N, CA, C and O of each residue as an XYZ file, in Angstrom:
760
protein
N      79.950     65.385    -24.587
C      80.139     64.081    -24.972
C      80.415     63.917    -26.692
O      79.797     64.494    -27.586
N      81.440     63.031    -26.815
C      81.671     63.035    -28.212
C      80.732     61.753    -28.818
O      80.232     60.904    -28.080
N      80.597     61.767    -30.150
C      79.788     60.785    -30.793
C      80.264     59.259    -30.334
O      79.472     58.332    -30.169
N      81.618     59.175    -30.169
C      82.196     57.563    -29.903
C      81.785     57.357    -28.404
O      81.496     56.213    -28.054
N      81.739     58.352    -27.519
C      81.362     58.133    -26.262
C      79.787     57.748    -26.179
O      79.424     56.913    -25.350
N      79.021     58.262    -26.899
C      77.735     57.789    -26.851
C      77.474     56.574    -27.540
O      76.552     55.829    -27.207
N      78.311     56.320    -28.568
C      78.086     54.971    -29.051
C      78.500     53.814    -28.070
O      77.848     52.795    -27.846
N      79.791     54.193    -27.496
C      80.175     53.182    -26.577
C      79.088     52.991    -25.439
O      78.598     51.877    -25.251
N      78.772     53.925    -24.797
C      77.701     54.045    -23.695
C      76.426     53.199    -24.184
O      75.877     52.367    -23.462
N      76.010     53.509    -25.515
C      74.737     52.929    -26.120
C      75.131     51.173    -26.061
O      74.468     50.340    -25.444
N      76.171     50.940    -26.738
C      76.550     49.176    -26.820
C      76.708     48.812    -25.379
O      76.280     47.689    -25.112
N      77.261     49.544    -24.303
C      77.102     48.740    -23.101
C      75.805     48.870    -22.366
O      75.656     48.082    -21.433
N      74.858     49.701    -22.607
C      73.616     49.579    -22.303
C      72.850     48.595    -22.894
O      72.012     47.963    -22.250
N      73.091     48.394    -24.198
C      72.383     47.282    -24.752
C      72.962     45.876    -24.428
O      72.274     44.861    -24.539
N      74.164     45.861    -24.051
C      74.553     44.511    -23.669
C      74.002     44.177    -22.130
O      73.822     43.002    -21.807
N      73.759     45.192    -21.260
C      73.264     45.072    -20.084
C      71.729     44.603    -20.151
O      71.176     43.756    -19.449
N      71.174     45.410    -21.221
C      69.707     44.964    -21.289
C      69.499     43.364    -21.640
O      68.721     42.543    -21.153
N      70.568     43.233    -22.746
C      70.542     41.538    -23.437
C      70.510     40.637    -22.187
O      69.662     39.792    -21.897
N      71.743     41.041    -21.430
C      71.914     40.142    -20.538
C      70.755     40.043    -19.259
O      70.503     38.905    -18.864
N      70.151     41.026    -18.699
C      69.102     41.141    -18.039
C      67.825     40.394    -18.443
O      67.050     39.787    -17.704
N      67.766     40.576    -19.837
C      66.389     39.904    -20.463
C      66.757     38.458    -20.570
O      65.781     37.721    -20.703
N      68.106     37.780    -20.541
C      68.448     36.509    -20.796
C      68.292     35.813    -19.424
O      67.751     34.709    -19.355
N      68.833     36.546    -18.176
C      68.943     35.980    -17.086
C      67.519     36.057    -16.433
O      67.066     35.074    -15.846
N      66.892     37.102    -16.527
C      65.602     37.305    -15.603
C      64.276     37.347    -16.335
O      63.317     37.697    -15.646
N      64.091     37.110    -17.360
C      62.931     37.110    -18.128
C      62.785     36.060    -19.190
O      61.789     36.161    -19.907
N      63.676     34.997    -19.423
C      63.589     34.222    -20.476
C      63.837     32.594    -20.046
O      63.729     32.277    -18.862
N      64.121     31.750    -20.909
C      64.285     30.384    -20.585
C      65.351     30.015    -19.218
O      65.182     29.034    -18.493
N      66.297     30.872    -19.078
C      67.164     30.952    -18.229
C      66.734     31.333    -16.707
O      67.220     30.843    -15.688
N      65.664     32.367    -16.787
C      65.108     32.676    -15.384
C      64.363     31.532    -14.780
O      63.979     31.794    -13.640
N      64.065     30.418    -15.180
C      63.021     29.500    -14.670
C      63.873     28.887    -13.521
O      65.072     28.646    -13.659
N      63.055     28.610    -12.183
C      63.525     27.936    -11.241
C      62.640     26.631    -10.826
O      61.416     26.593    -10.949
N      63.381     25.645    -10.353
C      62.562     24.309     -9.966
C      61.389     24.714     -9.059
O      60.328     24.097     -9.160
N      61.516     25.655     -8.232
C      60.387     25.898     -7.292
C      59.123     26.671     -8.103
O      58.029     26.795     -7.553
N      59.328     27.071     -9.180
C      58.246     27.633    -10.270
C      57.230     26.570    -10.391
O      56.024     26.804    -10.471
N      57.775     25.355    -10.402
C      56.790     24.262    -10.604
C      56.389     23.286     -9.645
O      55.870     22.197     -9.894
N      56.728     23.859     -8.301
C      56.468     23.112     -7.087
C      54.877     22.354     -6.942
O      54.618     21.237     -6.494
N      53.923     23.426     -7.508
C      52.515     22.805     -7.386
C      52.345     22.177     -8.603
O      53.074     22.374     -9.575
N      51.342     21.379     -8.573
C      50.781     20.523     -9.926
C      51.328     19.000     -9.562
O      51.766     18.625     -8.474
N      51.183     18.247    -10.751
C      51.439     16.768    -10.533
C      52.947     16.655    -10.297
O      53.813     17.411    -10.739
N      53.110     15.562     -9.509
C      54.484     15.099     -9.184
C      55.322     14.499    -10.338
O      54.893     13.466    -10.852
N      56.373     14.994    -10.758
C      57.031     14.383    -11.580
C      58.193     13.701    -11.089
O      59.232     14.352    -10.981
N      58.169     12.224    -10.707
C      59.199     11.518    -10.104
C      59.859     10.609    -11.293
O      59.270      9.777    -11.983
N      61.098     10.947    -11.346
C      61.946     10.264    -12.567
C      61.993      8.774    -12.398
O      62.234      8.121    -13.413
N      61.829      8.242    -11.449
C      61.680      7.054    -11.334
C      60.649      6.231    -11.837
O      60.748      5.121    -12.359
N      59.513      7.008    -11.584
C      58.121      6.453    -12.318
C      57.888      6.755    -13.579
O      57.265      5.919    -14.233
N      58.287      7.915    -14.191
C      58.143      8.505    -15.357
C      59.216      7.815    -16.614
O      58.836      7.478    -17.735
N      60.590      7.721    -16.101
C      61.445      7.071    -16.684
C      61.873      5.723    -16.403
O      62.966      5.312    -16.013
N      60.577      4.985    -16.732
C      60.663      3.542    -16.383
C      60.236      2.628    -17.734
O      59.269      2.948    -18.426
N      60.994      1.565    -17.995
C      60.550      0.773    -19.019
C      60.853      1.309    -20.568
O      61.790      2.074    -20.792
N      60.132      0.918    -21.413
C      60.411      1.490    -22.837
C      59.629      2.916    -22.917
O      58.550      3.156    -22.374
N      60.376      3.781    -23.682
C      59.906      5.174    -23.719
C      60.168      5.514    -25.138
O      61.237      5.096    -25.584
N      59.463      6.138    -25.872
C      59.426      6.677    -27.307
C      59.455      8.229    -27.075
O      58.743      8.888    -26.317
N      60.458      8.651    -27.916
C      60.663     10.232    -27.916
C      60.820     10.895    -29.504
O      61.513     10.383    -30.383
N      60.167     11.912    -29.627
C      60.469     12.541    -30.958
C      60.775     13.875    -30.758
O      60.228     14.506    -29.853
N      61.619     14.395    -31.531
C      62.019     15.772    -31.344
C      62.575     16.561    -32.420
O      62.889     15.910    -33.416
N      62.787     17.912    -32.461
C      63.600     18.675    -33.402
C      64.790     19.500    -32.911
O      64.828     19.774    -31.711
N      65.640     19.868    -33.617
C      66.730     20.514    -32.993
C      66.707     21.889    -34.060
O      66.494     21.816    -35.270
N      66.931     22.908    -33.434
C      67.038     24.377    -33.993
C      68.135     24.747    -34.071
O      68.715     24.591    -32.996
N      68.934     25.314    -35.068
C      70.068     26.000    -35.169
C      69.963     27.538    -34.215
O      69.100     28.028    -33.487
N      71.154     27.899    -34.611
C      71.202     29.567    -33.810
C      70.304     30.355    -34.580
O      69.812     31.277    -33.930
N      69.905     30.271    -35.868
C      68.995     31.183    -36.664
C      67.523     30.927    -36.252
O      66.642     31.711    -36.603
N      67.225     29.685    -35.412
C      65.914     29.241    -35.273
C      64.913     28.431    -36.193
O      63.711     28.193    -36.081
N      65.934     28.073    -37.216
C      65.544     27.038    -38.134
C      65.639     25.397    -37.981
O      66.754     25.000    -37.642
N      64.928     24.688    -38.122
C      65.156     23.463    -37.851
C      66.479     22.813    -38.610
O      66.745     22.920    -39.807
N      67.023     22.307    -37.879
C      68.498     21.805    -38.458
C      68.408     20.224    -38.474
O      69.005     19.586    -39.341
N      67.703     19.650    -37.565
C      67.532     18.209    -37.492
C      66.325     17.647    -36.933
O      65.795     18.339    -36.064
N      65.810     16.639    -37.206
C      64.629     15.742    -36.699
C      65.017     14.427    -36.218
O      65.768     13.790    -36.956
N      64.678     13.935    -35.202
C      64.786     12.580    -34.736
C      63.608     11.868    -34.091
O      62.593     12.457    -33.717
N      63.775     10.809    -34.006
C      62.868      9.764    -33.134
C      64.131      8.841    -32.296
O      65.279      8.607    -32.674
N      63.521      8.486    -31.190
C      64.414      7.809    -30.253
C      63.602      6.657    -29.537
O      62.383      6.733    -29.379
N      64.433      5.489    -29.078
C      63.959      4.635    -28.398
C      64.704      4.563    -27.145
O      65.920      4.383    -27.210
N      64.021      4.702    -25.805
C      64.790      4.767    -24.603
C      64.311      3.555    -23.884
O      63.169      3.120    -24.033
N      65.173      3.031    -23.124
C      64.844      1.652    -22.192
C      65.343      2.209    -20.723
O      66.527      2.495    -20.550
N      64.439      2.334    -19.757
C      65.027      2.704    -18.364
C      64.562      1.803    -17.383
O      63.472      1.229    -17.381
N      65.500      1.716    -16.518
C      65.398      0.894    -15.470
C      65.962      1.482    -14.044
O      66.810      2.372    -14.002
N      65.396      0.884    -12.904
C      65.983      1.585    -11.614
C      66.218      0.678    -10.651
O      65.495     -0.318    -10.639
N      67.247      0.813     -9.662
C      67.641      0.110     -8.658
C      67.672      1.126     -7.589
O      68.656      1.806     -7.299
N      66.535      1.172     -7.038
C      66.447      2.185     -5.689
C      66.343      3.487     -6.353
O      65.437      3.777     -7.134
N      67.324      4.275     -6.005
C      67.339      5.819     -6.665
C      68.443      5.765     -7.607
O      68.958      6.855     -7.855
N      68.916      4.759     -8.180
C      69.999      4.720     -9.272
C      69.429      4.262    -10.495
O      69.132      3.069    -10.567
N      69.191      5.145    -11.642
C      68.570      4.580    -12.790
C      69.645      4.460    -14.090
O      70.674      5.133    -14.154
N      69.278      3.612    -14.979
C      69.968      3.651    -16.214
C      68.994      3.869    -17.376
O      68.007      3.134    -17.419
N      69.165      4.804    -18.325
C      68.521      5.181    -19.433
C      69.300      4.756    -20.600
O      70.356      5.365    -20.771
N      68.989      3.815    -21.455
C      69.832      3.447    -22.688
C      68.869      4.244    -23.593
O      67.646      4.216    -23.452
N      69.604      5.047    -24.650
C      68.906      5.819    -25.650
C      69.652      5.558    -26.877
O      70.880      5.588    -26.946
N      68.630      5.226    -28.120
C      69.096      5.266    -29.392
C      68.055      6.117    -30.105
O      66.828      6.022    -30.137
N      69.102      7.182    -30.800
C      68.633      8.299    -31.501
C      68.630      7.888    -33.024
O      69.562      7.255    -33.521
N      67.652      8.242    -33.643
C      67.634      7.841    -35.211
C      67.335      9.249    -35.908
O      66.159      9.603    -35.988
N      68.314     10.039    -36.398
C      68.216     11.236    -37.101
C      67.727     11.146    -38.408
O      67.698     10.083    -39.028
N      67.278     12.395    -38.926
C      66.632     12.328    -40.245
C      67.733     12.312    -41.388
O      67.501     12.072    -42.573
N      69.034     12.621    -40.806
C      70.158     12.441    -41.771
C      70.727     11.059    -41.957
O      71.685     10.810    -42.689
N      70.014     10.117    -41.187
C      70.408      8.677    -41.329
C      71.518      8.284    -40.234
O      71.914      7.120    -40.172
N      72.011      9.276    -39.374
C      72.914      8.976    -38.434
C      72.045      8.209    -37.147
O      70.887      8.512    -36.859
N      72.684      7.378    -36.592
C      72.239      6.576    -35.339
C      73.224      7.038    -34.080
O      74.442      7.148    -34.221
N      72.565      7.280    -32.893
C      73.646      7.836    -31.998
C      73.040      7.061    -30.730
O      71.820      7.048    -30.566
N      73.834      6.469    -29.911
C      73.762      5.811    -28.592
C      74.004      6.530    -27.634
O      74.890      7.368    -27.801
N      73.309      6.462    -26.293
C      73.978      7.333    -25.316
C      73.249      6.424    -24.093
O      72.102      5.997    -24.224
N      73.982      6.211    -23.008
C      73.630      5.525    -21.858
C      73.681      6.401    -20.743
O      74.804      6.831    -20.483
N      72.685      6.794    -19.974
C      72.664      7.802    -18.758
C      72.650      6.918    -17.558
O      71.972      5.892    -17.502
N      73.419      7.346    -16.604
C      73.230      6.787    -15.207
C      72.792      8.207    -14.181
O      73.485      9.171    -13.857
N      71.485      7.900    -13.878
C      70.886      9.007    -13.036
C      70.797      8.450    -11.576
O      70.363      7.352    -11.229
N      71.276      9.392    -10.846
C      71.242      9.049     -9.291
C      70.367     10.359     -8.558
O      70.718     11.533     -8.671
N      69.320      9.958     -7.891
C      68.224     10.829     -7.584
C      68.500     10.836     -5.881
O      68.463      9.821     -5.185
N      68.751     12.068     -5.439
C      68.753     12.103     -3.937
C      67.457     12.249     -3.105
O      66.462     12.723     -3.654
N      67.418     11.892     -1.897
C      66.157     12.062     -1.275
C      65.593     13.549     -1.274
O      64.376     13.723     -1.224
N      66.396     14.524     -1.325
C      66.050     15.981     -1.521
C      65.373     16.533     -2.951
O      64.931     17.671     -3.113
N      65.394     15.461     -3.952
C      64.880     15.753     -4.992
C      66.251     16.135     -6.095
O      65.980     16.290     -7.286
N      67.418     16.244     -5.720
C      68.564     16.696     -6.564
C      69.074     15.287     -7.489
O      68.926     14.100     -7.199
N      69.566     15.756     -8.406
C      69.852     14.748     -9.413
C      71.314     14.765    -10.013
O      71.785     15.820    -10.439
N      71.983     13.653    -10.039
C      73.248     13.502    -10.655
C      73.228     12.873    -11.922
O      72.801     11.723    -11.815
N      73.483     13.141    -12.912
C      73.533     12.532    -14.397
C      74.950     12.419    -15.077
O      75.704     13.365    -15.305
N      75.192     10.992    -15.380
C      76.320     10.977    -16.215
C      76.301     10.056    -17.357
O      75.608      9.040    -17.300
N      77.014     10.335    -18.398
C      76.960      9.675    -19.600
C      78.226      9.849    -20.265
O      78.918     10.853    -20.096
N      78.540      8.897    -21.013
C      79.883      8.877    -21.835
C      80.483     10.328    -22.537
O      81.672     10.645    -22.541
N      79.486     11.036    -23.062
C      79.505     12.197    -23.783
C      79.359     13.457    -22.921
O      79.405     14.570    -23.444
N      79.195     13.300    -21.689
C      78.931     14.298    -20.708
C      80.291     14.636    -20.070
O      80.960     13.740    -19.556
N      80.699     15.884    -20.093
C      81.805     16.235    -19.409
C      81.675     16.290    -18.056
O      80.821     17.082    -17.657
N      82.410     15.540    -17.057
C      82.087     15.695    -15.703
C      80.711     14.940    -15.570
O      80.278     14.038    -16.287
N      80.140     15.531    -14.483
C      78.613     15.117    -13.970
C      77.632     16.099    -14.292
O      77.980     17.261    -14.082
N      76.401     15.898    -14.787
C      75.414     16.888    -14.779
C      74.666     16.970    -13.401
O      74.722     16.063    -12.571
N      73.966     18.129    -13.231
C      73.189     18.246    -11.872
C      72.061     18.828    -12.142
O      71.988     19.713    -12.994
N      70.916     18.358    -11.369
C      69.493     19.082    -11.554
C      68.701     18.892    -10.440
O      69.152     18.715     -9.309
N      67.431     18.927    -10.758
C      66.365     18.715     -9.479
C      65.023     18.380    -10.054
O      64.621     18.901    -11.094
N      64.448     17.648     -9.478
C      62.949     17.404     -9.708
C      62.303     18.175     -8.482
O      62.708     18.217     -7.320
N      61.253     18.741     -9.019
C      60.334     19.498     -8.106
C      59.086     19.769     -8.636
O      59.016     20.442     -9.664
N      57.918     19.279     -8.003
C      56.578     19.309     -8.535
C      56.362     18.752     -9.923
O      56.488     17.549    -10.150
N      56.094     19.477    -10.686
C      55.809     19.043    -12.279
C      56.938     19.307    -13.305
O      56.712     19.231    -14.513
N      58.245     19.640    -12.772
C      59.387     19.672    -13.726
C      60.592     19.153    -13.247
O      60.709     18.885    -12.051
N      61.508     18.978    -14.049
C      62.736     18.386    -13.895
C      63.738     19.340    -14.660
O      63.563     19.707    -15.822
N      64.755     19.676    -13.904
C      65.855     20.492    -14.509
C      67.190     19.839    -14.570
O      67.706     19.432    -13.529
N      67.757     19.716    -15.665
C      69.197     19.122    -15.553
C      69.875     20.049    -16.416
O      69.445     20.484    -17.484
N      71.409     20.421    -15.646
C      72.414     21.192    -16.606
C      73.645     20.268    -16.575
O      73.956     19.523    -15.646
N      74.268     20.432    -17.694
C      75.382     19.403    -18.019
C      76.035     20.097    -19.165
O      75.483     21.031    -19.746
N      77.317     19.598    -19.520
C      78.229     20.101    -20.629
C      78.301     18.724    -21.462
O      78.570     17.697    -20.840
N      78.099     18.678    -22.669
C      78.107     17.618    -23.574
C      79.099     17.957    -24.676
O      79.243     19.050    -25.223
N      79.755     16.827    -24.905
C      80.815     16.879    -26.007
C      80.261     16.263    -27.214
O      79.952     15.076    -27.323
N      80.153     17.241    -28.182
C      79.487     16.767    -29.588
C      80.444     15.824    -30.282
O      81.632     15.919    -29.972
N      80.108     14.993    -31.114
C      80.670     14.001    -31.736
C      81.850     14.741    -33.041
O      81.576     15.767    -33.663
N      82.663     14.236    -33.156
C      83.684     14.951    -34.270
C      82.891     15.234    -35.611
O      83.046     16.317    -36.176
N      82.187     14.430    -36.038
C      81.414     14.933    -37.165
C      80.472     16.168    -37.076
O      80.061     16.793    -38.053
N      80.194     16.429    -35.810
C      79.257     17.530    -35.398
C      80.283     18.659    -34.987
O      79.720     19.690    -34.618
N      81.632     18.693    -34.969
C      82.319     19.619    -34.455
C      83.019     19.541    -33.435
O      83.864     20.396    -33.175
N      82.771     18.417    -32.620
C      83.669     18.100    -31.376
C      83.744     19.272    -30.348
O      84.672     19.441    -29.557
N      82.671     20.032    -30.468
C      82.468     21.241    -29.445
C      82.112     20.688    -28.075
O      81.492     19.629    -28.163
N      82.329     21.103    -26.843
C      81.690     20.947    -25.713
C      80.825     22.143    -25.457
O      81.235     23.304    -25.454
N      79.394     21.698    -25.209
C      78.386     22.897    -25.133
C      77.647     22.780    -23.718
O      77.456     21.680    -23.200
N      77.290     23.841    -23.195
C      76.590     23.815    -22.056
C      75.076     23.572    -22.415
O      74.512     24.073    -23.388
N      74.551     22.808    -21.575
C      73.117     22.250    -21.745
C      72.279     22.543    -20.545
O      72.624     22.203    -19.413
N      71.104     23.221    -20.828
C      70.007     23.337    -19.619
C      68.760     22.699    -20.266
O      68.157     23.215    -21.207
N      68.390     21.395    -19.613
C      67.201     20.587    -20.079
C      66.095     20.932    -18.950
O      66.282     20.729    -17.750
N      65.081     21.406    -19.427
C      63.786     21.470    -18.562
C      62.869     20.458    -19.195
O      62.689     20.408    -20.411
N      62.245     19.582    -18.251
C      61.339     18.652    -18.748
C      60.005     18.828    -17.811
O      60.072     18.844    -16.582
N      58.881     18.946    -18.492
C      57.566     19.151    -17.911
C      56.618     18.106    -18.052
O      56.304     17.672    -19.160
N      56.056     17.598    -16.787
C      55.298     16.561    -16.997
C      53.950     17.257    -17.508
O      53.603     18.379    -17.140
N      53.247     16.468    -18.386
C      51.992     17.015    -19.162
C      50.722     16.307    -18.409
O      50.928     15.372    -17.634
N      49.520     16.747    -18.645
C      48.468     16.055    -17.754
C      48.089     14.488    -18.313
O      47.478     13.620    -17.690
N      48.506     14.430    -19.341
C      48.280     12.980    -19.976
C      49.541     11.895    -19.818
O      49.641     10.842    -20.447
N      50.502     12.421    -18.801
C      51.767     11.453    -18.719
C      52.976     11.721    -19.400
O      54.099     11.318    -19.097
N      52.598     12.532    -20.471
C      53.778     12.710    -21.570
C      54.704     13.665    -20.892
O      54.380     14.416    -19.972
N      55.994     13.559    -21.481
C      56.764     14.709    -20.886
C      57.247     15.613    -22.087
O      57.546     15.094    -23.163
N      57.309     16.787    -21.911
C      57.678     17.710    -22.948
C      59.138     18.182    -22.522
O      59.402     18.353    -21.332
N      60.013     18.373    -23.457
C      61.346     18.581    -22.938
C      61.932     19.694    -23.859
O      61.845     19.595    -25.083
N      62.512     20.721    -23.269
C      62.954     21.909    -24.056
C      64.518     22.177    -23.625
O      64.853     22.379    -22.458
N      65.253     22.154    -24.527
C      66.756     22.147    -24.039
C      67.464     23.242    -24.784
O      67.257     23.317    -25.995
N      68.272     24.099    -24.210
C      69.198     24.955    -24.860
C      70.702     24.655    -24.701
O      71.238     24.270    -23.662
N      71.283     24.882    -25.845
C      72.666     24.372    -25.914
C      73.667     25.632    -26.142
O      73.734     26.120    -27.271
N      74.291     26.055    -25.290
C      75.119     27.128    -25.162
C      76.703     27.131    -25.483
O      77.334     26.208    -24.966
N      77.327     27.931    -26.166
C      78.836     28.096    -26.158
C      79.196     29.425    -25.840
O      78.814     30.371    -26.528
N      79.994     29.568    -24.721
C      80.396     30.943    -24.182
C      79.252     31.681    -23.958
O      79.281     32.894    -24.165
N      78.144     31.080    -23.527
C      76.951     31.814    -22.872
C      75.982     32.203    -24.146
O      74.956     32.861    -23.974
N      76.347     31.797    -25.269
C      75.637     32.249    -26.586
C      74.781     31.117    -26.846
O      75.316     30.009    -26.830
N      73.508     31.203    -27.091
C      72.785     30.127    -27.610
C      72.904     29.618    -29.065
O      72.596     30.400    -29.964
N      73.315     28.401    -29.362
C      73.744     27.907    -30.582
C      72.709     26.961    -30.813
O      72.577     26.738    -32.017
N      72.047     26.423    -30.195
C      70.975     25.556    -30.703
C      69.753     25.162    -29.505
O      69.913     25.448    -28.318
N      68.801     24.620    -29.912
C      67.721     24.446    -29.123
C      66.938     23.366    -29.440
O      66.725     23.201    -30.641
N      66.388     22.479    -28.554
C      65.858     21.198    -28.814
C      64.246     21.132    -28.171
O      64.039     21.445    -26.999
N      63.457     20.814    -28.829
C      62.174     20.404    -28.250
C      61.680     19.015    -28.554
O      61.575     18.606    -29.710
N      61.405     18.365    -27.590
C      61.064     16.720    -27.715
C      59.876     16.337    -26.807
O      59.543     17.026    -25.843
N      59.271     15.219    -27.167
C      58.254     14.723    -26.355
C      58.731     13.247    -25.913
O      59.481     12.609    -26.652
N      58.312     12.768    -24.785
C      58.766     11.507    -24.386
C      57.396     11.106    -23.794
O      56.593     11.875    -23.265
N      57.258      9.723    -23.978
C      56.053      8.988    -23.242
C      56.410      7.407    -23.284
O      57.403      6.901    -23.807
N      55.463      6.822    -22.673
C      55.997      5.409    -22.513
C      55.609      4.846    -23.841
O      54.662      5.315    -24.473
N      56.319      3.860    -24.265
C      56.281      3.209    -25.462
C      55.124      1.973    -25.574
O      55.206      1.004    -24.819
N      54.238      2.066    -26.394
C      53.237      1.003    -26.312
C      53.518      0.252    -27.772
O      54.448     -0.538    -27.937
N      52.720      0.564    -28.635
C      52.933      0.210    -30.084
C      53.568      1.092    -30.960
O      53.734      0.810    -32.146
N      54.005      2.345    -30.360
C      54.564      3.266    -31.257
C      55.848      2.673    -31.637
O      56.469      1.837    -30.980
N      56.221      3.237    -32.875
C      57.354      2.710    -33.780
C      58.175      3.902    -34.085
O      57.948      4.819    -34.874
N      59.354      3.660    -33.155
C      60.393      4.887    -33.247
C      61.348      4.733    -34.404
O      61.169      5.397    -35.424
N      62.297      3.936    -34.300
C      63.313      4.132    -35.223
C      63.622      3.148    -36.456
O      64.057      3.577    -37.524
N      63.391      1.955    -36.244
C      64.041      1.111    -37.176
C      63.375      1.032    -38.630
O      63.877      0.322    -39.501
C-alpha cells in the first residue's frame, strides 16, 4: 500500500473512533433511563413560581465566553406550563424567552418558544430531564440555528443542575452549565 492509502485509512479510522466516542461514551451517550432511580424530577413541581438561574457559556475552545444570571417565573395549568425567562448577560445584553411546556402522562415533554425552530422534545424520568431542540440565535449572535441537547439533573437539595451542548452540523460549538433553584431573596438581574 502507498503512503496516501495509509494516510487515508488512518483518517477514516480516526473519524470512526471520534464518532464512536461521541456517540457511545460522552454527553450524547446518556439516556433518560440512566436516571430512572433516585429522586423524582417532576417539572410541574420544580419549575413552579419564581426561579433564579446562574450560568456560564463556553465557546468551542472550552473557554468561558459569557456569564449570565436570570429570573424565571413558571406557572402550570394541569400538564401545560409557561416559563417566562429574563436573562442578564455580562455583556449588558438582556434576553427574554417564553417557553410553553406540555407534559404527557408517559413523561414525554413538548417544548415551544419563539426562538425555537419547530418544537423541542424530551422526557422526564427519575432524577433527570432531557430536552432536544433547535434554537435560532439572535442576529447579533450570528443568526445561526443550533441543535441543543439540555440535560437537567435534580440535586439532593432541590436545585437543578443544567448542562447543555450546542451543535452545528454535529460539531459542538458551545456548552452551557447553569444552576436553577427557587427564588427566595436571591437577587438575579436588575
